[in-house]
C-alpha distance (Angstrom), angle and dihedral (degrees) to the residues before:
residue distance angle dihedral
X1 . . .
X2 3.75 . .
X3 3.73 145.3 .
X4 3.78 122.2 -151.3
X5 3.78 122.9 -171.7
X6 3.81 129.6 -158.9
X7 3.77 116.9 -174.2
X8 3.83 111.2 -144.6
X9 3.83 116.8 -135.5
X10 3.83 93.5 -163.0
X11 3.85 96.6 53.7
X12 3.79 135.3 26.7
X13 3.75 91.2 -108.5
X14 3.81 141.3 102.4
X15 3.80 121.7 -137.9
X16 3.77 105.0 -139.9
X17 3.79 120.7 -168.3
X18 3.76 116.3 -159.3
X19 3.85 122.4 -162.6
X20 3.80 133.0 -172.4
X21 3.80 111.0 -163.7
X22 3.77 123.6 -132.1
X23 3.83 89.7 -111.7
X24 3.84 93.0 56.7
X25 3.83 93.4 39.9
X26 3.84 88.8 55.9
X27 3.80 97.8 -159.8
X28 3.80 95.1 -40.1
X29 3.74 121.3 174.5
X30 3.80 92.9 -152.9
X31 3.77 140.0 8.2
X32 3.82 125.7 -167.2
X33 3.77 128.1 -161.9
X34 3.79 107.0 -135.5
X35 3.80 127.9 -177.7
X36 3.81 153.0 101.3
X37 3.82 89.7 -48.2
X38 3.85 93.0 65.3
X39 3.83 99.1 28.4
X40 3.82 90.0 -104.1
X41 3.78 91.1 -68.9
X42 3.81 103.7 165.8
X43 3.81 93.1 -151.2
X44 3.81 102.3 37.3
X45 3.84 99.4 88.5
X46 3.83 115.1 35.0
X47 3.74 114.0 -174.5
X48 3.78 119.9 -128.7
X49 3.82 116.5 -114.1
X50 3.81 113.4 -130.5
X51 3.82 125.9 -151.7
X52 3.76 87.3 -111.0
X53 3.79 90.7 63.6
X54 3.82 92.2 -108.3
X55 3.83 121.0 124.1
X56 3.85 122.1 -140.0
X57 3.77 140.2 -176.4
X58 3.81 133.2 174.0
X59 3.78 127.6 -152.5
X60 3.78 134.0 -177.6
X61 3.80 105.5 -134.4
X62 3.80 131.5 -173.9
X63 3.76 117.3 -100.0
X64 3.78 124.8 -106.4
X65 3.80 94.4 25.0
X66 3.85 135.9 118.9
X67 3.83 116.1 -140.0
X68 3.80 123.4 -165.6
X69 3.81 114.0 -146.9
X70 3.77 147.1 158.0
X71 3.77 137.6 -170.1
X72 3.84 120.0 -113.9
X73 3.80 113.1 -152.8
X74 3.77 118.1 -156.4
X75 3.83 89.8 -22.0
X76 3.80 91.1 -72.8
X77 3.85 115.2 66.3
X78 3.76 124.3 59.5
X79 3.87 118.7 -151.4
X80 3.81 131.1 -171.7
X81 3.80 124.0 -148.2
X82 3.74 114.3 -114.3
X83 3.88 88.4 -160.1
X84 3.77 93.0 57.8
X85 3.81 117.8 120.4
X86 3.79 90.9 -110.8
X87 3.81 142.5 -30.0
X88 3.78 129.0 -120.8
X89 3.75 135.9 -161.3
X90 3.75 119.5 -108.0
X91 3.87 128.3 -149.2
X92 3.85 86.0 -100.2
X93 3.81 114.0 89.2
X94 3.79 113.2 -107.3
X95 3.83 94.1 3.4
X96 3.81 122.2 119.2
X97 3.78 131.3 -179.4
X98 3.80 127.5 -144.7
X99 3.78 116.0 -119.4
X100 3.80 129.2 -151.0
X101 3.83 118.4 -164.0
X102 3.75 122.5 -153.8
C-alpha cells in the first residue's frame, strides 16, 4: 500500500493518492476508501481497479488536518495502511485506524 501527497499551490489543499496493492487486496472485486473525509460512508469512495490488480483513489483534502481512514475490501474485510502517517486507537477494543496528515 502507499500514500502519495501533492501540496497544491493554487488552493489550500493536498491531493492525496491512496493505493492498495494486489497482494493486500488478495483478489478483491471491490475496495472502498472509508474515513473522516466521507463521514465513514462505506460506499461513498470506491477505489478504481487497475490492470495490475492494485486499487487506487485520489482525494483533495484540506491542509493542516489529520484524517482517520481504513480500506474496506469486498464489503467485509477492513485493512489499515502501513504507510500512513500514524495509527490511532478507536473506541472498539483492538481496532486501530490509519491516519493521513495534510
